[in-house]
ZANU-982872 format. One record per residue (C-alpha): residue number from 1; residue in one letter; x, y, z. Coordinates in nm, 4 decimals, padded with zeros to 6 digits. Each point is the difference from the previous one (the first is absolute). Example, Ala and Ser with C-alpha at 12.3 -4.5 7.8 and 13.67 -1.06 7.14 Angstrom:
REM residues 2
{seti 1; a; {01.2300; -00.4500; 00.7800}}
{seti 2; s; {00.1370; 00.3440; -00.0660}}
This chain:
REM residues 294
{seti 1; x; {00.1309; -02.5198; -00.5128}}
{seti 2; x; {-00.1872; -00.2627; 00.1997}}
{seti 3; x; {-00.3249; -00.0358; 00.1936}}
{seti 4; x; {-00.1606; -00.2832; 00.1968}}
{seti 5; x; {-00.3703; -00.0127; -00.0803}}
{seti 6; x; {-00.2327; 00.0579; 00.2959}}
{seti 7; x; {-00.3223; -00.1906; 00.0578}}
{seti 8; x; {-00.2048; 00.3096; -00.0883}}
{seti 9; x; {00.1504; 00.0047; -00.3518}}
{seti 10; x; {-00.0527; -00.3678; -00.0785}}
{seti 11; x; {-00.1790; -00.0539; -00.3303}}
{seti 12; x; {00.1237; 00.3214; -00.1645}}
{seti 13; x; {00.1637; -00.0014; -00.3405}}
{seti 14; x; {00.3623; 00.1133; 00.0073}}
{seti 15; x; {-00.0990; 00.2924; -00.2234}}
{seti 16; x; {-00.2701; 00.1184; 00.2391}}
{seti 17; x; {00.2184; -00.0555; 00.3070}}
{seti 18; x; {00.2839; 00.2093; -00.1398}}
{seti 19; x; {-00.2289; 00.2810; -00.1185}}
{seti 20; x; {-00.2396; 00.0175; 00.2934}}
{seti 21; x; {00.2262; -00.0856; 00.2930}}
{seti 22; x; {00.3367; 00.1363; -00.1099}}
{seti 23; x; {-00.0937; 00.2768; -00.2416}}
{seti 24; x; {00.1555; -00.1388; -00.3171}}
{seti 25; x; {-00.1025; 00.2054; -00.3004}}
{seti 26; x; {-00.0983; -00.1682; -00.3247}}
{seti 27; x; {00.3126; 00.1419; -00.1608}}
{seti 28; x; {00.2309; -00.1538; 00.2606}}
{seti 29; x; {-00.1812; -00.3333; -00.0081}}
{seti 30; x; {00.0290; -00.0042; -00.3792}}
{seti 31; x; {00.3736; 00.0712; 00.0254}}
{seti 32; x; {00.0477; -00.2913; 00.2406}}
{seti 33; x; {-00.1849; -00.2335; -00.2395}}
{seti 34; x; {00.1507; 00.1140; -00.3302}}
{seti 35; x; {00.3356; 00.1683; 00.0616}}
{seti 36; x; {00.2004; -00.2735; 00.1690}}
{seti 37; x; {-00.1395; -00.0111; 00.3519}}
{seti 38; x; {-00.1234; -00.3099; 00.1754}}
{seti 39; x; {-00.2977; -00.1037; 00.2151}}
{seti 40; x; {00.0335; -00.3125; 00.2127}}
{seti 41; x; {-00.2029; -00.1717; 00.2705}}
{seti 42; x; {00.1914; -00.2296; 00.2359}}
{seti 43; x; {00.2885; 00.0154; -00.2470}}
{seti 44; x; {-00.2073; -00.1059; -00.3036}}
{seti 45; x; {-00.0565; 00.2532; -00.2842}}
{seti 46; x; {-00.3648; 00.0990; -00.0367}}
{seti 47; x; {-00.2179; 00.2371; -00.2007}}
{seti 48; x; {-00.2000; 00.2864; 00.1478}}
{seti 49; x; {-00.3147; -00.2182; -00.0183}}
{seti 50; x; {00.1311; -00.2485; 00.2563}}
{seti 51; x; {-00.2315; -00.0317; 00.3037}}
{seti 52; x; {00.1783; 00.0601; 00.3287}}
{seti 53; x; {-00.0394; -00.2074; 00.3162}}
{seti 54; x; {00.0794; 00.0923; 00.3583}}
{seti 55; x; {00.3712; -00.0393; 00.0867}}
{seti 56; x; {00.1060; 00.0036; -00.3666}}
{seti 57; x; {00.3238; 00.1908; -00.0496}}
{seti 58; x; {-00.0338; 00.2409; -00.2918}}
{seti 59; x; {00.3225; 00.1314; -00.1509}}
{seti 60; x; {00.0278; 00.2822; -00.2518}}
{seti 61; x; {00.3202; 00.0701; -00.1892}}
{seti 62; x; {-00.0058; 00.3333; -00.1808}}
{seti 63; x; {00.1537; 00.0205; -00.3492}}
{seti 64; x; {00.3250; 00.1900; -00.0569}}
{seti 65; x; {-00.0571; 00.3665; -00.0892}}
{seti 66; x; {00.1540; 00.1985; -00.2856}}
{seti 67; x; {00.2428; 00.2593; 00.1296}}
{seti 68; x; {-00.0612; 00.2678; -00.2646}}
{seti 69; x; {00.2606; 00.0908; -00.2596}}
{seti 70; x; {00.0309; 00.3641; 00.1098}}
{seti 71; x; {00.1377; -00.0837; 00.3483}}
{seti 72; x; {00.3491; -00.1319; 00.0629}}
{seti 73; x; {00.1153; -00.1638; 00.3252}}
{seti 74; x; {00.2488; 00.2123; 00.1961}}
{seti 75; x; {00.1879; -00.0887; 00.3157}}
{seti 76; x; {-00.0926; 00.2987; 00.2153}}
{seti 77; x; {-00.0339; 00.0047; 00.3803}}
{seti 78; x; {-00.3468; -00.0842; 00.1305}}
{seti 79; x; {-00.0979; 00.0407; 00.3645}}
{seti 80; x; {-00.2487; -00.2852; 00.0373}}
{seti 81; x; {-00.1993; 00.0358; 00.3219}}
{seti 82; x; {-00.2166; -00.3087; -00.0498}}
{seti 83; x; {-00.0410; -00.2768; -00.2569}}
{seti 84; x; {-00.2073; -00.3152; -00.0423}}
{seti 85; x; {-00.1452; -00.1946; -00.2941}}
{seti 86; x; {-00.2615; 00.2681; -00.0709}}
{seti 87; x; {00.1409; 00.3446; 00.0826}}
{seti 88; x; {00.3150; 00.2045; 00.0470}}
{seti 89; x; {00.0220; 00.3193; 00.2083}}
{seti 90; x; {00.2907; 00.2274; -00.0879}}
{seti 91; x; {00.1326; 00.3056; 00.1829}}
{seti 92; x; {00.0739; 00.2141; -00.3046}}
{seti 93; x; {00.2833; 00.2499; 00.0017}}
{seti 94; x; {-00.0539; 00.3523; -00.1301}}
{seti 95; x; {00.1232; 00.0538; -00.3556}}
{seti 96; x; {-00.1111; -00.3367; -00.1381}}
{seti 97; x; {-00.3034; -00.0069; -00.2275}}
{seti 98; x; {-00.2467; -00.2818; 00.0658}}
{seti 99; x; {-00.0377; -00.1093; -00.3637}}
{seti 100; x; {00.1848; 00.0973; -00.3209}}
{seti 101; x; {-00.1162; 00.3000; -00.1987}}
{seti 102; x; {00.1255; 00.2027; -00.2921}}
{seti 103; x; {00.2058; 00.2168; 00.2350}}
{seti 104; x; {00.1137; -00.2787; 00.2347}}
{seti 105; x; {00.0415; -00.3167; -00.2056}}
{seti 106; x; {00.2489; -00.1646; 00.2360}}
{seti 107; x; {00.0874; -00.0080; 00.3684}}
{seti 108; x; {-00.3607; -00.0528; 00.1066}}
{seti 109; x; {-00.1408; -00.2245; 00.2709}}
{seti 110; x; {-00.1606; -00.2120; -00.2735}}
{seti 111; x; {00.3375; -00.0512; -00.1717}}
{seti 112; x; {00.1520; -00.1067; 00.3305}}
{seti 113; x; {-00.2863; -00.2381; 00.0732}}
{seti 114; x; {00.0409; -00.1698; -00.3388}}
{seti 115; x; {00.3621; -00.0765; 00.0860}}
{seti 116; x; {-00.1037; -00.1193; 00.3457}}
{seti 117; x; {-00.2673; -00.2256; -00.1500}}
{seti 118; x; {00.2501; -00.1467; -00.2460}}
{seti 119; x; {00.2537; -00.0660; 00.2780}}
{seti 120; x; {-00.2587; -00.1796; 00.2134}}
{seti 121; x; {-00.1823; -00.1785; -00.2870}}
{seti 122; x; {-00.3275; 00.1845; 00.0578}}
{seti 123; x; {-00.1946; -00.0590; -00.3255}}
{seti 124; x; {-00.2110; 00.3172; 00.0034}}
{seti 125; x; {00.0129; 00.3563; -00.1239}}
{seti 126; x; {-00.0373; 00.3230; 00.1975}}
{seti 127; x; {-00.3392; 00.0914; 00.1492}}
{seti 128; x; {00.0220; 00.3317; 00.1856}}
{seti 129; x; {-00.2933; 00.0602; 00.2366}}
{seti 130; x; {00.0970; 00.3287; 00.1695}}
{seti 131; x; {00.2158; 00.2225; -00.2151}}
{seti 132; x; {00.2154; 00.2821; 00.1404}}
{seti 133; x; {00.1405; 00.3048; -00.1807}}
{seti 134; x; {00.3704; -00.0216; -00.0850}}
{seti 135; x; {00.1082; 00.2352; 00.2802}}
{seti 136; x; {-00.2464; -00.1289; 00.2586}}
{seti 137; x; {00.1479; -00.2595; 00.2335}}
{seti 138; x; {-00.1613; -00.2711; 00.2063}}
{seti 139; x; {-00.2119; -00.3121; -00.0084}}
{seti 140; x; {-00.1021; -00.1457; -00.3356}}
{seti 141; x; {-00.2284; -00.3016; -00.0498}}
{seti 142; x; {00.0632; -00.2461; -00.2840}}
{seti 143; x; {-00.2104; -00.3043; -00.0895}}
{seti 144; x; {00.2038; -00.2967; -00.1158}}
{seti 145; x; {-00.2486; -00.1480; -00.2453}}
{seti 146; x; {-00.3228; 00.0792; -00.1835}}
{seti 147; x; {-00.2251; -00.1575; 00.2605}}
{seti 148; x; {00.1327; 00.1915; 00.3014}}
{seti 149; x; {00.0072; 00.3161; -00.2124}}
{seti 150; x; {-00.3658; -00.0370; -00.0955}}
{seti 151; x; {-00.1022; -00.0418; 00.3659}}
{seti 152; x; {00.2114; 00.2939; 00.1178}}
{seti 153; x; {-00.1103; 00.2245; -00.2866}}
{seti 154; x; {-00.3639; -00.0588; 00.0945}}
{seti 155; x; {00.0824; 00.0633; 00.3653}}
{seti 156; x; {00.1777; 00.3228; -00.0920}}
{seti 157; x; {-00.2916; 00.1161; -00.2127}}
{seti 158; x; {-00.2272; -00.0591; 00.3001}}
{seti 159; x; {00.2268; 00.2179; 00.2159}}
{seti 160; x; {00.1269; -00.2899; 00.2098}}
{seti 161; x; {00.3712; 00.0412; -00.0760}}
{seti 162; x; {00.0981; 00.2674; 00.2525}}
{seti 163; x; {00.3092; 00.2196; -00.0240}}
{seti 164; x; {00.1179; 00.2697; 00.2389}}
{seti 165; x; {00.2626; 00.2560; -00.0912}}
{seti 166; x; {00.2322; 00.2325; 00.1852}}
{seti 167; x; {00.0629; 00.3316; -00.1747}}
{seti 168; x; {00.1873; 00.3218; 00.0788}}
{seti 169; x; {-00.1670; 00.3134; -00.1318}}
{seti 170; x; {00.1222; 00.3549; -00.0137}}
{seti 171; x; {-00.1418; 00.2401; 00.2541}}
{seti 172; x; {-00.2783; -00.0781; 00.2468}}
{seti 173; x; {-00.3554; -00.1011; -00.0970}}
{seti 174; x; {-00.2665; 00.1959; 00.1901}}
{seti 175; x; {-00.1693; -00.3184; 00.1205}}
{seti 176; x; {00.1925; -00.2729; 00.1831}}
{seti 177; x; {-00.2502; -00.2578; -00.1261}}
{seti 178; x; {-00.1835; 00.0370; -00.3260}}
{seti 179; x; {-00.1481; -00.1457; -00.3152}}
{seti 180; x; {00.0786; 00.1283; -00.3472}}
{seti 181; x; {-00.2914; -00.0763; -00.2311}}
{seti 182; x; {00.0890; 00.1481; -00.3389}}
{seti 183; x; {-00.0318; -00.1539; -00.3504}}
{seti 184; x; {00.3168; -00.0728; -00.1965}}
{seti 185; x; {00.0664; -00.0292; -00.3715}}
{seti 186; x; {00.2883; 00.0410; -00.2411}}
{seti 187; x; {00.1258; 00.3581; -00.0150}}
{seti 188; x; {-00.0820; 00.1634; -00.3304}}
{seti 189; x; {00.2972; -00.0068; -00.2347}}
{seti 190; x; {00.1973; -00.2559; 00.2034}}
{seti 191; x; {00.0319; -00.3767; -00.0297}}
{seti 192; x; {00.1534; -00.0323; 00.3484}}
{seti 193; x; {-00.1471; 00.2594; 00.2354}}
{seti 194; x; {-00.3360; -00.0299; 00.1695}}
{seti 195; x; {-00.2045; 00.2800; 00.1498}}
{seti 196; x; {-00.3140; 00.0668; 00.2010}}
{seti 197; x; {-00.2668; 00.0748; -00.2613}}
{seti 198; x; {-00.3774; 00.0007; 00.0333}}
{seti 199; x; {-00.0409; -00.2483; -00.2860}}
{seti 200; x; {00.2404; -00.2521; 00.1531}}
{seti 201; x; {-00.0657; -00.3250; 00.1845}}
{seti 202; x; {-00.0801; 00.0178; 00.3692}}
{seti 203; x; {00.3079; -00.0266; 00.2202}}
{seti 204; x; {-00.0031; -00.0175; 00.3815}}
{seti 205; x; {00.3066; 00.0223; 00.2249}}
{seti 206; x; {-00.0054; -00.0158; 00.3819}}
{seti 207; x; {00.2927; 00.1323; 00.2019}}
{seti 208; x; {00.1150; 00.0710; 00.3545}}
{seti 209; x; {00.2986; 00.1996; 00.1216}}
{seti 210; x; {00.2683; -00.2086; 00.1695}}
{seti 211; x; {00.2728; 00.2565; 00.0681}}
{seti 212; x; {00.1128; 00.3465; -00.1002}}
{seti 213; x; {00.3258; 00.1843; -00.0505}}
{seti 214; x; {00.0370; 00.3747; -00.0626}}
{seti 215; x; {-00.0336; -00.0502; -00.3763}}
{seti 216; x; {-00.1686; -00.3395; -00.0564}}
{seti 217; x; {-00.2780; -00.2265; 00.1236}}
{seti 218; x; {00.0037; -00.3783; 00.0128}}
{seti 219; x; {-00.3404; -00.1578; -00.0666}}
{seti 220; x; {-00.1550; -00.3440; -00.0073}}
{seti 221; x; {-00.2093; -00.0472; -00.3139}}
{seti 222; x; {-00.2777; -00.2479; -00.0767}}
{seti 223; x; {-00.1429; -00.0195; -00.3510}}
{seti 224; x; {-00.3680; -00.0639; -00.0548}}
{seti 225; x; {00.0475; 00.0066; -00.3785}}
{seti 226; x; {00.3069; -00.0732; -00.2119}}
{seti 227; x; {00.0486; 00.2655; -00.2667}}
{seti 228; x; {00.3372; 00.0555; -00.1670}}
{seti 229; x; {00.2191; 00.2351; 00.2100}}
{seti 230; x; {-00.2948; 00.0464; 00.2386}}
{seti 231; x; {00.1925; 00.0834; 00.3185}}
{seti 232; x; {00.2386; 00.2290; -00.1840}}
{seti 233; x; {-00.2772; 00.1853; -00.1833}}
{seti 234; x; {-00.2240; 00.0360; 00.3030}}
{seti 235; x; {00.2624; 00.1513; 00.2282}}
{seti 236; x; {00.1182; 00.2318; -00.2748}}
{seti 237; x; {-00.3637; 00.1046; -00.0395}}
{seti 238; x; {-00.0062; 00.0871; 00.3733}}
{seti 239; x; {00.3049; 00.2184; -00.0492}}
{seti 240; x; {00.2286; -00.2487; 00.1761}}
{seti 241; x; {00.1838; -00.2002; -00.2677}}
{seti 242; x; {00.2098; -00.2964; 00.1008}}
{seti 243; x; {00.3610; 00.0853; 00.0756}}
{seti 244; x; {00.2176; -00.0886; -00.2981}}
{seti 245; x; {-00.2936; -00.0230; -00.2414}}
{seti 246; x; {00.1080; 00.2571; -00.2579}}
{seti 247; x; {-00.2658; -00.1213; -00.2464}}
{seti 248; x; {-00.2657; 00.1436; 00.2302}}
{seti 249; x; {00.1832; 00.2937; 00.1507}}
{seti 250; x; {00.2056; -00.1587; 00.2775}}
{seti 251; x; {00.3560; 00.1121; 00.0721}}
{seti 252; x; {00.2921; -00.2356; -00.0668}}
{seti 253; x; {00.2345; 00.1940; 00.2276}}
{seti 254; x; {-00.0213; -00.2512; 00.2862}}
{seti 255; x; {-00.0979; -00.3216; -00.1790}}
{seti 256; x; {00.0286; -00.0968; -00.3666}}
{seti 257; x; {-00.3184; -00.2065; -00.0340}}
{seti 258; x; {-00.3573; 00.0313; 00.1227}}
{seti 259; x; {-00.0051; -00.0778; 00.3720}}
{seti 260; x; {-00.2552; -00.2789; -00.0214}}
{seti 261; x; {00.0254; -00.3522; 00.1406}}
{seti 262; x; {-00.2516; -00.2871; 00.0081}}
{seti 263; x; {00.0466; -00.1076; 00.3614}}
{seti 264; x; {-00.2861; -00.2494; 00.0502}}
{seti 265; x; {-00.1672; -00.2619; -00.2192}}
{seti 266; x; {-00.2968; -00.2150; 00.1019}}
{seti 267; x; {-00.1917; -00.2499; -00.2125}}
{seti 268; x; {-00.1816; -00.3334; 00.0090}}
{seti 269; x; {00.2321; -00.2721; -00.1195}}
{seti 270; x; {-00.1423; -00.1408; -00.3263}}
{seti 271; x; {00.0510; -00.3633; 00.1048}}
{seti 272; x; {-00.0182; -00.0219; 00.3810}}
{seti 273; x; {-00.2619; 00.2797; 00.0272}}
{seti 274; x; {00.1827; 00.1294; 00.3080}}
{seti 275; x; {00.0506; 00.3744; 00.0487}}
{seti 276; x; {00.3732; 00.0735; -00.0281}}
{seti 277; x; {00.1693; 00.3240; 00.0992}}
{seti 278; x; {00.3446; 00.1391; -00.0776}}
{seti 279; x; {00.1857; 00.3112; 00.1154}}
{seti 280; x; {00.3023; 00.1886; -00.1305}}
{seti 281; x; {00.2061; 00.2599; 00.1836}}
{seti 282; x; {00.0304; 00.3507; -00.1460}}
{seti 283; x; {00.3262; 00.0135; -00.1999}}
{seti 284; x; {00.2984; 00.2074; 00.1067}}
{seti 285; x; {-00.0344; 00.2755; -00.2597}}
{seti 286; x; {-00.3455; 00.0849; 00.1334}}
{seti 287; x; {00.0979; -00.0271; 00.3682}}
{seti 288; x; {00.3080; 00.2148; -00.0469}}
{seti 289; x; {-00.1998; 00.2664; -00.1836}}
{seti 290; x; {-00.0925; 00.1510; 00.3336}}
{seti 291; x; {00.1940; -00.2287; 00.2361}}
{seti 292; x; {-00.3049; -00.2077; 00.0930}}
{seti 293; x; {00.0333; -00.3415; 00.1549}}
{seti 294; x; {-00.1707; -00.3133; -00.1449}}
């Protein structure tokens, strides 16, 4: 990673420049200093107390990252929509978990990324920014290293990582446009299911009807909060569970997984600071559910 120092930043210590201008945390700066990274100015190694001058070229090399002993690289197909030195955007297929768990230890996007990183000599581990349920398809954001992950995680916490979903629900909601504002928490007696409960955390889902068939409704969904299973729980709470979502009362007669797809992803790039936007077409199993077109 490299920057040319502007006149306005002349006289700053490298430490202050990285923290104040580029959002380096103390933890990341410490890792660069102590874990095998490198700081150089005009090609000469320097410490974080070096005083910068205008037109200096500051280069940061991040240290290699431990991969984690519980994850094994696997050569599985990955649909990479976009990639640069800081981020990867993947169009995830339904049926693949994002990260390994007790029930899905292999075949995950993270396993596939480890193999991809090894093949392309990318010296980092997996930093998932926007996680999707195993049977939810669509756009998934991954940070390549600790620095880009820290910037994106803060952006996500501030509500600046935007995702839009397309869902197919059973029946026909009374309102064509609406907001579901209902708190969600873990369902009593279950380690997987969530439910609308008064003691839960606030959860807000906005939706609009896109199309209807005799038995189903296609909706655009925008999340204001990001609770586990939020879209699935909220529509089930309305009495219109997602098609294929048998965990929350949906029928699997026409589709074998919840009909939910992350179709748009927008965020500020952690390095360039530009707003980037990606789109993904609704997959065939959802379109064919009621013979809708993309």
